[in-house]
C-alpha positions, 0 to 999 in steps of 0.5 A: 231348397226342396228335397226330392226323391231321387231313385236310379231306375224307378223315380217316384209320383208322390213326393216322400210321403206315399200315403198309398204306397209308390205306384211306380213299384206297384206298376213294376211288380204288375208287369212281372207276374209269377216273379217273387218278392225275395226277402232276406232275413237271417234272424232268430225266430223271435224277430221273424215271429214279430213280422210274420204279418208283413209276409201275409199282407205282402202275399194279399197286396201283391198275389202275382208276386208271391213272398219268397223268404231267406232265412236259417234252418233253425227258423224252420220249426217256428215258420212251418208251425205259423206260417206253413204258406210261406214260401222259404229257402233255407240255408246256412251261410257263414256269417263272418266269410261269405264264400262259395255258399254265399255265391250259390245262394245269390245264384240261386235267387238270381234265377228265381228272377225276383220283382223285388228284393227286401233286405232286412239285415240291419245289424248282421250278416251285412256283406252276405246280404249286400251280395245277395241284394246286388247279385239278385238281378231285381230291379227294385232293392229296398233296405235299411241302412245307417250311412247313405254312402256305405256299401250296403246302400250301394246295393239297393235302389231304395235305401231307407235310413235305420234309425237305432232309436226305434224297434224293428216293427216301426222299420217294417211300418215304414217299409209297409207304408212305402209299399202301400200294404197294410201294417199290423203288429204281431198276432198269433194265429189260431191253431186249434187242431195242432195245438190240441195233439201238442197239449195231450203231449205236454200233459204226458211229459209233465206227468199225472195232475200237470196243472194242479189247483195252483199256478204253472209258471214257465222259465226260459233261462236261455237266449241265442247262442250268439248273444249270451250276454242276454242271459240272467245268471242261472243261479238268479233263476234259481233263487227266484225259484226257491223264493216262489215255491217256498211262498207258493205251496201249489206252485209247479215250475216248468224249464224250457230251452233247445236241446243245445241248452239242456246244460243251462236248465238242469244247473238251474233245477239241480240249484233248487233246494232238494225239498222243492226240486220235485215241483220243477220240471226240465223239458228243455230239449223235449218240446217241439216249436208246437209243444212249446207253444201249448206249454205256454198257453196252458201256462199261468205265467212266464219269465225269461231272457229277451228271446223268441219265447218271450215273444211268443208269450207276449203275443199270447198275452200270458203274464210275462216278467222280460229280463233286459240288459244288454238290449233295451226295451225300447229297441226290442218291443213293439210301441204298444202296451203290454198290460200283462207284462213287466220289463226288469231293466236297469239303465247302466251307461254301457247298455244297450250295447248289443248291436250298438257296439262291435264287442260288449264293453264288459267282454261277455261279464253281463253286469247289467243282467247279473244286477237284476235281482232275483227278488224283483223277478219274484215280486213282479211275478207275484204282482201279475200272477197273484195280484200280490207282492210288495210294489215297493219291490218293483224298483227294477221295472221299466215303464213302457210308454206308449210311444207310437212313432207313424211312418205316415201320419199327418204329413210326416215323410218316410225315411227314405234317403233322398237327394237335395235339390240345390237349384 
């Protein structure tokens, strides 16, 4: 019994391994010069940031078919900062009930006459992405699905199996190998001119002597408004701040967050004892994306939930403490080592639940995050930033192994759905 790939429009020439990419897709794109490769990804900017190299490699590999990204308006600051060269359509389409706005977006994409449609929606807005894929008019439609016979698979010509046990970077590697484009993990483009001006603005916001002889650590107590379960309690941030400020007299802490998250940052600062409060600066809602990037590069350490700023700090290789609970580090972080980072995570039976269950079993009372003690965060930061800290107190640190699962290596096939040959 042989497994063979079966695609309605473009059967492959090379079997399931695709060492150099599927030649049928390459030929199809060559026949449609000037027609874009449409990629749909309605996500937070942290996820998009991690796959920016994919877009860069896509435009290099297929220069006559420029990528066109469809995403949320909230991702504009990050994309304009890191990828001003990328053509982007920003649309805020309701998630639960795609309506006229969704249909209008689908028709506008159809007028682009895409040569290739890539659906990167895996957990959310699945109905919307199916509609966009099906109505796009693209002859090739690729995406990730859990069930071969599901609705989303019906909208694709090349459905890939989505394995929830691996991070998104592994799925992007699968897609890259199939298309025959280079694969690389997230990198931070060098933006010296932009960051110089932003650094000046940050120093003004922090006041005179913004970075004394001691250390400056950035705290981001916020997370996406759609996944508030990822937040560590503000009381825990305040207690960690108190411990660090009492033990390090020349330490400065800086709170960050977007404008809608100012109340949470304010609550953290107000919970810090008054005698230390002048060393805690709240910049939530006051930084542009470029200024946030500059602040991270200027800092000595970072503490935050699983959110976009954590991924940026990791890419910059700043000493980082990442806090996980509803999400598992293995399913979020890339398959590489982070020598200057520690991740606090205590495995509970109900974790991970985000994107795994319809609703959190705790009903939003994220016990998994509340069980991470402030002492562990403080000791982990001291271990990374000062080279001290009691190692015996780091029992909540999750040790990431370097498990790299390559899409194609030694004859391992891609996870593209194929049909059985019963003959």
